[in-house]
A tleap script that builds the chain and sets N, CA, C and O, in Angstrom:
source leaprc.protein.ff14SB
mol = sequence {
  NMET SER SER SER ASP LEU PHE VAL SER ALA
  GLU GLY ALA GLU TRP VAL ASN PRO GLU PRO
  GLY VAL THR ARG ARG ILE MET THR TYR LEU
  PRO GLU MET MET MET VAL GLU VAL ALA PHE
  GLU SER GLY ALA VAL GLY ALA ALA HIE SER
  HIE PRO HIE ILE GLN ALA SER TYR VAL ALA
  GLU GLY SER PHE GLU VAL THR ILE ASP GLY
  ARG THR GLU VAL LEU ARG GLN GLY GLY SER
  PHE ILE VAL PRO PRO ASN LEU VAL HIE GLY
  VAL LYS ALA LEU GLU LYS GLY ARG LEU ILE
  ASP THR PHE THR PRO HIE ARG ALA GLU PHE
  LEU CLYS
}
set mol.1.N position { 146.258 150.095 21.436 }
set mol.1.CA position { 145.077 150.251 22.405 }
set mol.1.C position { 144.934 151.928 22.385 }
set mol.1.O position { 145.790 152.764 22.097 }
set mol.2.N position { 143.601 152.099 22.778 }
set mol.2.CA position { 143.306 153.502 22.957 }
set mol.2.C position { 143.297 153.235 24.708 }
set mol.2.O position { 143.510 152.267 25.438 }
set mol.3.N position { 142.926 154.675 24.899 }
set mol.3.CA position { 142.973 155.247 26.304 }
set mol.3.C position { 141.168 155.494 26.627 }
set mol.3.O position { 140.365 155.700 25.717 }
set mol.4.N position { 140.780 155.415 28.135 }
set mol.4.CA position { 139.483 155.727 28.099 }
set mol.4.C position { 139.237 157.457 27.848 }
set mol.4.O position { 140.172 158.112 27.388 }
set mol.5.N position { 138.232 157.968 28.105 }
set mol.5.CA position { 137.854 159.275 27.946 }
set mol.5.C position { 138.614 160.027 29.208 }
set mol.5.O position { 138.869 159.264 30.139 }
set mol.6.N position { 139.032 161.463 29.391 }
set mol.6.CA position { 139.546 162.088 30.354 }
set mol.6.C position { 138.492 162.362 31.431 }
set mol.6.O position { 138.746 162.790 32.556 }
set mol.7.N position { 137.469 162.111 31.027 }
set mol.7.CA position { 136.298 162.021 31.966 }
set mol.7.C position { 135.105 160.906 32.045 }
set mol.7.O position { 134.396 160.730 31.054 }
set mol.8.N position { 134.981 160.461 32.759 }
set mol.8.CA position { 133.925 159.383 33.104 }
set mol.8.C position { 132.625 159.355 34.007 }
set mol.8.O position { 132.897 159.393 35.207 }
set mol.9.N position { 131.490 159.306 33.756 }
set mol.9.CA position { 130.398 159.289 34.216 }
set mol.9.C position { 130.084 158.094 35.109 }
set mol.9.O position { 130.605 157.053 34.709 }
set mol.10.N position { 129.356 157.989 36.224 }
set mol.10.CA position { 129.599 156.379 36.910 }
set mol.10.C position { 128.450 155.718 35.901 }
set mol.10.O position { 128.240 154.519 36.082 }
set mol.11.N position { 127.913 156.187 35.167 }
set mol.11.CA position { 127.001 155.518 34.247 }
set mol.11.C position { 127.591 155.050 32.967 }
set mol.11.O position { 127.002 154.322 32.169 }
set mol.12.N position { 128.924 155.568 32.810 }
set mol.12.CA position { 129.746 155.518 31.627 }
set mol.12.C position { 130.272 154.038 31.771 }
set mol.12.O position { 130.575 153.566 30.675 }
set mol.13.N position { 130.455 153.206 32.804 }
set mol.13.CA position { 131.466 152.096 32.894 }
set mol.13.C position { 130.671 150.760 33.218 }
set mol.13.O position { 129.964 150.561 34.205 }
set mol.14.N position { 130.939 149.898 32.183 }
set mol.14.CA position { 130.670 148.637 32.563 }
set mol.14.C position { 130.807 147.706 33.502 }
set mol.14.O position { 131.921 147.191 33.603 }
set mol.15.N position { 129.608 147.218 34.505 }
set mol.15.CA position { 130.453 145.930 35.680 }
set mol.15.C position { 130.427 144.878 34.885 }
set mol.15.O position { 129.967 144.642 33.768 }
set mol.16.N position { 131.246 144.061 36.002 }
set mol.16.CA position { 132.023 142.689 35.157 }
set mol.16.C position { 131.585 142.078 36.809 }
set mol.16.O position { 131.388 142.702 37.852 }
set mol.17.N position { 131.550 140.864 36.559 }
set mol.17.CA position { 131.524 139.907 37.898 }
set mol.17.C position { 132.770 139.070 37.764 }
set mol.17.O position { 132.698 138.081 37.035 }
set mol.18.N position { 134.085 139.388 38.477 }
set mol.18.CA position { 135.396 138.536 38.130 }
set mol.18.C position { 135.085 137.351 39.261 }
set mol.18.O position { 135.390 136.246 38.812 }
set mol.19.N position { 134.603 137.312 40.490 }
set mol.19.CA position { 134.476 136.311 41.177 }
set mol.19.C position { 133.393 136.438 42.006 }
set mol.19.O position { 133.032 137.571 42.324 }
set mol.20.N position { 132.742 135.356 42.459 }
set mol.20.CA position { 131.261 135.111 43.479 }
set mol.20.C position { 131.156 136.445 44.353 }
set mol.20.O position { 131.849 136.574 45.363 }
set mol.21.N position { 130.477 137.198 44.028 }
set mol.21.CA position { 130.065 138.398 45.251 }
set mol.21.C position { 130.940 139.500 45.012 }
set mol.21.O position { 131.120 140.324 45.908 }
set mol.22.N position { 131.547 139.615 43.820 }
set mol.22.CA position { 132.287 140.639 43.769 }
set mol.22.C position { 132.191 141.053 42.101 }
set mol.22.O position { 132.222 140.280 41.144 }
set mol.23.N position { 132.070 142.487 42.099 }
set mol.23.CA position { 131.744 143.296 40.999 }
set mol.23.C position { 132.868 144.340 40.894 }
set mol.23.O position { 133.504 144.836 41.825 }
set mol.24.N position { 132.995 144.588 39.497 }
set mol.24.CA position { 134.245 145.746 39.361 }
set mol.24.C position { 133.998 146.464 38.054 }
set mol.24.O position { 133.498 145.855 37.107 }
set mol.25.N position { 134.318 147.689 37.976 }
set mol.25.CA position { 134.393 148.551 36.634 }
set mol.25.C position { 135.405 149.614 36.329 }
set mol.25.O position { 135.628 150.536 37.113 }
set mol.26.N position { 135.903 149.498 35.389 }
set mol.26.CA position { 136.758 150.483 34.946 }
set mol.26.C position { 136.481 151.821 35.072 }
set mol.26.O position { 135.685 152.222 34.222 }
set mol.27.N position { 136.904 152.707 35.910 }
set mol.27.CA position { 136.702 154.127 36.289 }
set mol.27.C position { 137.215 155.202 34.864 }
set mol.27.O position { 136.526 155.835 34.064 }
set mol.28.N position { 138.663 155.057 34.995 }
set mol.28.CA position { 139.553 155.622 33.716 }
set mol.28.C position { 140.771 154.798 33.778 }
set mol.28.O position { 141.223 154.041 34.637 }
set mol.29.N position { 141.193 155.189 32.540 }
set mol.29.CA position { 143.159 154.513 32.478 }
set mol.29.C position { 143.579 155.669 31.288 }
set mol.29.O position { 143.055 156.387 30.437 }
set mol.30.N position { 144.326 155.471 31.610 }
set mol.30.CA position { 145.722 155.402 30.452 }
set mol.30.C position { 146.505 154.620 30.302 }
set mol.30.O position { 146.127 153.578 30.837 }
set mol.31.N position { 147.778 154.482 29.688 }
set mol.31.CA position { 148.425 153.217 29.274 }
set mol.31.C position { 149.395 153.228 30.914 }
set mol.31.O position { 149.894 152.223 31.422 }
set mol.32.N position { 149.436 154.198 31.305 }
set mol.32.CA position { 150.503 154.640 32.316 }
set mol.32.C position { 149.714 153.899 34.076 }
set mol.32.O position { 150.287 153.306 34.991 }
set mol.33.N position { 148.363 154.262 33.925 }
set mol.33.CA position { 147.521 153.932 35.045 }
set mol.33.C position { 146.348 153.688 35.181 }
set mol.33.O position { 145.626 154.653 34.928 }
set mol.34.N position { 145.767 152.650 35.525 }
set mol.34.CA position { 144.197 152.581 35.543 }
set mol.34.C position { 143.725 152.880 36.909 }
set mol.34.O position { 144.517 152.862 37.852 }
set mol.35.N position { 142.276 153.199 37.087 }
set mol.35.CA position { 141.391 153.490 38.381 }
set mol.35.C position { 140.349 152.184 38.049 }
set mol.35.O position { 139.891 151.878 36.948 }
set mol.36.N position { 140.139 151.559 39.269 }
set mol.36.CA position { 139.029 150.531 39.141 }
set mol.36.C position { 138.275 150.522 40.422 }
set mol.36.O position { 138.946 150.669 41.443 }
set mol.37.N position { 136.650 150.336 40.564 }
set mol.37.CA position { 136.258 150.731 41.562 }
set mol.37.C position { 135.333 149.004 41.592 }
set mol.37.O position { 134.641 148.577 40.668 }
set mol.38.N position { 135.624 148.236 43.020 }
set mol.38.CA position { 135.497 146.878 43.211 }
set mol.38.C position { 134.510 147.074 43.896 }
set mol.38.O position { 134.686 148.116 44.528 }
set mol.39.N position { 133.173 146.447 44.201 }
set mol.39.CA position { 132.227 146.510 45.269 }
set mol.39.C position { 132.267 144.822 45.380 }
set mol.39.O position { 132.417 143.964 44.510 }
set mol.40.N position { 132.039 144.723 47.046 }
set mol.40.CA position { 131.947 143.526 47.607 }
set mol.40.C position { 130.707 142.898 48.239 }
set mol.40.O position { 129.994 143.830 48.612 }
set mol.41.N position { 130.155 141.759 48.513 }
set mol.41.CA position { 129.279 141.515 49.135 }
set mol.41.C position { 130.032 141.172 50.379 }
set mol.41.O position { 131.239 140.935 50.410 }
set mol.42.N position { 129.215 141.164 51.407 }
set mol.42.CA position { 129.789 140.706 52.819 }
set mol.42.C position { 130.110 139.340 52.735 }
set mol.42.O position { 129.299 138.521 52.302 }
set mol.43.N position { 131.631 138.934 53.254 }
set mol.43.CA position { 131.742 137.567 53.066 }
set mol.43.C position { 132.726 137.391 51.506 }
set mol.43.O position { 133.497 136.433 51.444 }
set mol.44.N position { 132.647 138.177 50.540 }
set mol.44.CA position { 133.248 137.616 49.294 }
set mol.44.C position { 134.620 137.610 49.430 }
set mol.44.O position { 135.217 138.249 50.296 }
set mol.45.N position { 134.995 137.098 48.826 }
set mol.45.CA position { 136.786 137.072 48.627 }
set mol.45.C position { 137.345 137.238 47.319 }
set mol.45.O position { 136.969 136.632 46.316 }
set mol.46.N position { 138.390 138.207 47.384 }
set mol.46.CA position { 139.478 138.759 46.096 }
set mol.46.C position { 140.359 137.717 46.358 }
set mol.46.O position { 141.191 137.761 47.264 }
set mol.47.N position { 140.147 136.417 45.303 }
set mol.47.CA position { 141.074 135.481 46.010 }
set mol.47.C position { 142.846 135.901 45.768 }
set mol.47.O position { 143.200 136.692 44.894 }
set mol.48.N position { 143.839 135.188 46.737 }
set mol.48.CA position { 145.099 135.646 46.499 }
set mol.48.C position { 145.604 135.534 45.081 }
set mol.48.O position { 145.310 134.612 44.320 }
set mol.49.N position { 146.516 136.719 44.749 }
set mol.49.CA position { 146.859 136.224 43.156 }
set mol.49.C position { 148.162 137.224 43.051 }
set mol.49.O position { 148.734 137.657 44.051 }
set mol.50.N position { 148.430 137.435 42.125 }
set mol.50.CA position { 149.638 138.575 42.141 }
set mol.50.C position { 149.645 138.912 40.483 }
set mol.50.O position { 148.977 138.309 39.642 }
set mol.51.N position { 150.599 140.064 40.228 }
set mol.51.CA position { 150.529 140.473 38.732 }
set mol.51.C position { 151.966 141.648 39.051 }
set mol.51.O position { 152.377 141.833 40.196 }
set mol.52.N position { 152.327 142.059 38.328 }
set mol.52.CA position { 153.634 143.007 38.100 }
set mol.52.C position { 153.138 144.341 38.285 }
set mol.52.O position { 154.014 145.205 38.245 }
set mol.53.N position { 152.011 144.719 38.470 }
set mol.53.CA position { 151.946 146.026 38.549 }
set mol.53.C position { 151.797 146.671 39.593 }
set mol.53.O position { 151.276 145.975 40.464 }
set mol.54.N position { 152.057 147.873 39.965 }
set mol.54.CA position { 151.755 148.378 41.503 }
set mol.54.C position { 150.341 148.425 41.625 }
set mol.54.O position { 149.568 148.723 40.715 }
set mol.55.N position { 149.996 148.078 42.939 }
set mol.55.CA position { 148.811 148.667 43.232 }
set mol.55.C position { 148.319 149.649 44.399 }
set mol.55.O position { 148.760 149.336 45.505 }
set mol.56.N position { 147.729 150.451 44.374 }
set mol.56.CA position { 147.477 151.074 45.595 }
set mol.56.C position { 145.887 151.193 45.584 }
set mol.56.O position { 145.178 151.340 44.589 }
set mol.57.N position { 145.442 151.084 47.073 }
set mol.57.CA position { 144.171 150.711 47.205 }
set mol.57.C position { 143.267 151.350 48.294 }
set mol.57.O position { 143.731 151.250 49.429 }
set mol.58.N position { 142.308 151.861 48.207 }
set mol.58.CA position { 141.919 152.860 49.263 }
set mol.58.C position { 140.363 152.258 49.758 }
set mol.58.O position { 139.600 151.857 48.879 }
set mol.59.N position { 140.005 152.224 50.990 }
set mol.59.CA position { 138.714 151.642 51.195 }
set mol.59.C position { 137.742 152.680 51.239 }
set mol.59.O position { 137.709 153.539 52.120 }
set mol.60.N position { 136.982 152.599 50.318 }
set mol.60.CA position { 135.746 153.589 50.119 }
set mol.60.C position { 134.758 153.297 50.995 }
set mol.60.O position { 134.288 154.272 51.582 }
set mol.61.N position { 134.290 152.193 51.261 }
set mol.61.CA position { 133.300 151.744 52.176 }
set mol.61.C position { 133.165 150.031 52.970 }
set mol.61.O position { 133.393 148.996 52.343 }
set mol.62.N position { 132.826 150.070 54.173 }
set mol.62.CA position { 133.100 148.576 54.765 }
set mol.62.C position { 134.757 148.536 55.263 }
set mol.62.O position { 135.700 149.321 55.160 }
set mol.63.N position { 134.558 147.148 55.869 }
set mol.63.CA position { 135.937 146.796 55.987 }
set mol.63.C position { 136.452 145.731 55.834 }
set mol.63.O position { 135.904 144.805 56.432 }
set mol.64.N position { 137.409 145.477 55.186 }
set mol.64.CA position { 138.203 144.321 54.623 }
set mol.64.C position { 139.679 143.362 55.411 }
set mol.64.O position { 140.627 143.949 55.933 }
set mol.65.N position { 139.618 142.589 55.367 }
set mol.65.CA position { 140.851 141.696 55.847 }
set mol.65.C position { 141.708 141.679 54.516 }
set mol.65.O position { 141.241 141.203 53.482 }
set mol.66.N position { 142.932 142.197 54.579 }
set mol.66.CA position { 143.994 142.519 53.467 }
set mol.66.C position { 145.198 141.595 53.864 }
set mol.66.O position { 145.864 141.566 54.899 }
set mol.67.N position { 145.260 140.911 52.809 }
set mol.67.CA position { 146.611 139.944 53.321 }
set mol.67.C position { 147.838 140.171 51.946 }
set mol.67.O position { 147.786 139.682 50.817 }
set mol.68.N position { 148.562 140.797 52.354 }
set mol.68.CA position { 149.854 141.048 51.526 }
set mol.68.C position { 151.177 140.103 51.816 }
set mol.68.O position { 151.726 140.104 52.918 }
set mol.69.N position { 151.487 139.553 51.059 }
set mol.69.CA position { 152.901 138.519 51.375 }
set mol.69.C position { 152.680 137.985 52.843 }
set mol.69.O position { 153.555 138.086 53.704 }
set mol.70.N position { 151.539 137.452 53.050 }
set mol.70.CA position { 151.499 136.460 54.239 }
set mol.70.C position { 151.135 137.439 55.151 }
set mol.70.O position { 150.229 137.112 55.918 }
set mol.71.N position { 151.634 138.636 55.283 }
set mol.71.CA position { 150.837 139.733 56.638 }
set mol.71.C position { 149.431 140.070 56.194 }
set mol.71.O position { 149.199 140.367 55.022 }
set mol.72.N position { 148.340 140.018 57.275 }
set mol.72.CA position { 146.978 140.226 57.279 }
set mol.72.C position { 146.940 141.481 58.162 }
set mol.72.O position { 147.877 141.646 58.944 }
set mol.73.N position { 146.078 142.262 58.120 }
set mol.73.CA position { 145.663 143.609 58.577 }
set mol.73.C position { 143.894 143.515 58.324 }
set mol.73.O position { 143.381 143.000 57.330 }
set mol.74.N position { 143.275 144.027 59.262 }
set mol.74.CA position { 141.994 144.552 59.131 }
set mol.74.C position { 142.031 146.092 58.752 }
set mol.74.O position { 142.493 146.873 59.583 }
set mol.75.N position { 141.463 146.665 57.271 }
set mol.75.CA position { 141.623 148.086 57.160 }
set mol.75.C position { 139.787 148.338 56.730 }
set mol.75.O position { 139.052 147.782 55.914 }
set mol.76.N position { 139.609 149.237 57.546 }
set mol.76.CA position { 138.372 149.782 57.594 }
set mol.76.C position { 138.119 150.930 56.620 }
set mol.76.O position { 139.061 151.070 55.840 }
set mol.77.N position { 136.947 151.936 56.413 }
set mol.77.CA position { 136.374 152.739 55.201 }
set mol.77.C position { 137.743 154.026 55.970 }
set mol.77.O position { 138.037 154.364 57.117 }
set mol.78.N position { 138.149 154.323 54.838 }
set mol.78.CA position { 139.445 155.381 55.156 }
set mol.78.C position { 140.676 155.004 54.743 }
set mol.78.O position { 141.513 155.798 54.312 }
set mol.79.N position { 140.860 153.656 54.866 }
set mol.79.CA position { 142.307 153.038 55.157 }
set mol.79.C position { 143.185 152.765 53.832 }
set mol.79.O position { 142.634 153.119 52.790 }
set mol.80.N position { 144.097 152.355 53.745 }
set mol.80.CA position { 144.605 151.973 52.442 }
set mol.80.C position { 145.989 151.317 52.224 }
set mol.80.O position { 146.929 151.498 52.998 }
set mol.81.N position { 146.048 150.599 51.199 }
set mol.81.CA position { 147.211 149.862 51.177 }
set mol.81.C position { 147.652 149.668 49.960 }
set mol.81.O position { 146.870 149.875 49.032 }
set mol.82.N position { 148.951 149.245 49.698 }
set mol.82.CA position { 149.874 149.371 48.562 }
set mol.82.C position { 150.322 148.123 48.516 }
set mol.82.O position { 150.685 147.524 49.529 }
set mol.83.N position { 150.340 147.525 47.122 }
set mol.83.CA position { 151.087 146.351 46.964 }
set mol.83.C position { 152.460 146.453 45.633 }
set mol.83.O position { 152.490 146.859 44.471 }
set mol.84.N position { 153.222 145.991 46.351 }
set mol.84.CA position { 154.628 146.017 45.505 }
set mol.84.C position { 154.445 144.846 44.013 }
set mol.84.O position { 153.631 143.926 43.931 }
set mol.85.N position { 155.219 145.156 43.226 }
set mol.85.CA position { 155.074 144.139 41.883 }
set mol.85.C position { 155.225 142.817 42.543 }
set mol.85.O position { 155.891 142.521 43.535 }
set mol.86.N position { 154.349 141.971 41.665 }
set mol.86.CA position { 154.348 140.527 42.126 }
set mol.86.C position { 154.376 139.995 43.579 }
set mol.86.O position { 154.833 138.863 43.742 }
set mol.87.N position { 154.012 140.571 44.466 }
set mol.87.CA position { 153.574 140.323 45.769 }
set mol.87.C position { 152.433 139.435 45.843 }
set mol.87.O position { 151.627 139.959 45.074 }
set mol.88.N position { 151.913 138.421 46.310 }
set mol.88.CA position { 150.789 137.536 46.698 }
set mol.88.C position { 150.090 138.232 47.485 }
set mol.88.O position { 150.477 138.419 48.639 }
set mol.89.N position { 148.939 138.748 47.029 }
set mol.89.CA position { 147.831 139.847 47.814 }
set mol.89.C position { 146.167 138.881 47.498 }
set mol.89.O position { 145.819 138.084 46.627 }
set mol.90.N position { 145.558 139.418 48.585 }
set mol.90.CA position { 143.811 139.223 48.444 }
set mol.90.C position { 143.463 139.898 49.665 }
set mol.90.O position { 144.144 140.298 50.609 }
set mol.91.N position { 141.885 139.933 49.340 }
set mol.91.CA position { 141.203 140.329 50.516 }
set mol.91.C position { 140.204 139.303 50.689 }
set mol.91.O position { 140.103 138.303 49.979 }
set mol.92.N position { 139.367 139.644 51.806 }
set mol.92.CA position { 138.202 139.431 52.612 }
set mol.92.C position { 137.303 140.471 52.481 }
set mol.92.O position { 137.844 141.572 52.588 }
set mol.93.N position { 136.218 140.493 52.304 }
set mol.93.CA position { 135.223 141.528 52.917 }
set mol.93.C position { 134.653 141.050 54.248 }
set mol.93.O position { 134.327 139.863 54.276 }
set mol.94.N position { 134.485 141.741 55.310 }
set mol.94.CA position { 134.322 141.587 56.377 }
set mol.94.C position { 132.477 141.621 56.806 }
set mol.94.O position { 131.787 140.986 57.602 }
set mol.95.N position { 132.180 142.807 55.717 }
set mol.95.CA position { 131.027 143.462 55.402 }
set mol.95.C position { 131.039 143.808 54.138 }
set mol.95.O position { 132.010 143.561 53.423 }
set mol.96.N position { 129.834 144.496 53.654 }
set mol.96.CA position { 129.366 145.083 52.266 }
set mol.96.C position { 130.210 145.901 52.027 }
set mol.96.O position { 130.130 146.794 52.871 }
set mol.97.N position { 131.244 146.142 51.089 }
set mol.97.CA position { 132.202 147.310 50.888 }
set mol.97.C position { 132.565 147.491 49.791 }
set mol.97.O position { 132.089 146.675 49.001 }
set mol.98.N position { 133.482 148.510 49.191 }
set mol.98.CA position { 134.201 148.923 48.191 }
set mol.98.C position { 135.397 149.429 48.350 }
set mol.98.O position { 135.727 150.147 49.293 }
set mol.99.N position { 136.267 148.996 47.222 }
set mol.99.CA position { 137.598 149.448 46.870 }
set mol.99.C position { 137.953 150.105 45.748 }
set mol.99.O position { 137.563 149.650 44.673 }
set mol.100.N position { 138.838 151.415 45.783 }
set mol.100.CA position { 139.322 152.103 44.945 }
set mol.100.C position { 140.509 151.556 44.533 }
set mol.100.O position { 141.390 151.570 45.393 }
set mol.101.N position { 140.786 151.090 43.495 }
set mol.101.CA position { 141.896 150.401 43.235 }
set mol.101.C position { 142.759 151.168 41.970 }
set mol.101.O position { 142.143 151.523 40.965 }
set mol.102.N position { 143.989 151.359 42.076 }
set mol.102.CA position { 144.837 152.216 41.096 }
set mol.102.C position { 145.999 151.105 40.824 }
set mol.102.O position { 146.407 150.333 41.692 }
set mol.103.N position { 146.395 151.144 39.684 }
set mol.103.CA position { 147.431 149.967 38.881 }
set mol.103.C position { 148.126 150.875 38.173 }
set mol.103.O position { 147.492 151.720 37.540 }
set mol.104.N position { 149.528 150.871 38.147 }
set mol.104.CA position { 150.599 151.397 37.152 }
set mol.104.C position { 151.519 150.114 36.829 }
set mol.104.O position { 151.816 149.229 37.632 }
set mol.105.N position { 151.883 150.204 35.545 }
set mol.105.CA position { 150.465 150.791 34.594 }
set mol.105.C position { 149.362 149.826 34.542 }
set mol.105.O position { 149.325 148.940 35.396 }
set mol.106.N position { 148.414 149.902 33.588 }
set mol.106.CA position { 147.136 149.718 33.627 }
set mol.106.C position { 146.872 148.298 33.245 }
set mol.106.O position { 147.686 147.817 32.458 }
set mol.107.N position { 145.880 147.522 33.653 }
set mol.107.CA position { 145.573 145.936 33.634 }
set mol.107.C position { 145.163 145.914 32.359 }
set mol.107.O position { 143.960 145.754 32.154 }
set mol.108.N position { 145.949 146.048 31.395 }
set mol.108.CA position { 145.294 145.400 30.107 }
set mol.108.C position { 144.420 144.247 29.899 }
set mol.108.O position { 143.692 144.157 28.910 }
set mol.109.N position { 144.488 143.282 30.907 }
set mol.109.CA position { 143.386 142.073 30.846 }
set mol.109.C position { 142.256 142.266 31.176 }
set mol.109.O position { 141.322 141.473 31.062 }
set mol.110.N position { 142.218 143.890 31.845 }
set mol.110.CA position { 140.865 144.003 32.456 }
set mol.110.C position { 140.122 144.894 30.892 }
set mol.110.O position { 138.967 145.314 30.950 }
set mol.111.N position { 140.686 145.009 30.034 }
set mol.111.CA position { 140.074 145.641 28.715 }
set mol.111.C position { 139.496 144.682 27.964 }
set mol.111.O position { 138.708 144.949 27.057 }
set mol.112.N position { 139.821 143.580 28.265 }
set mol.112.CA position { 139.215 142.497 27.158 }
set mol.112.C position { 137.931 142.095 27.474 }
set mol.112.O position { 137.339 141.293 26.752 }
savepdb mol mol.pdb
quit
């Protein structure tokens, strides 16, 4: 598996639509880490799920209801959260917004 370029322009990444009202693009990655931008329409849901990766997310724009392991909080622009491996988590966009997600190691399934 190859890694992305060390420098990636905004135009250099392909957007995909994993869920209704949600689009994402891989910003850059190495085998040990991946950064992903995720855009949400107001009311869009990132369905509850879990994975073995550590995930750290930054609210770049908007506000989100974030649930991790049954605990829910509202985070606004500038807020962040971290998800330890295998905990069930999901988000709901309370308004149009964007998250910057970082995963370690990278999410190989996102590269398919």
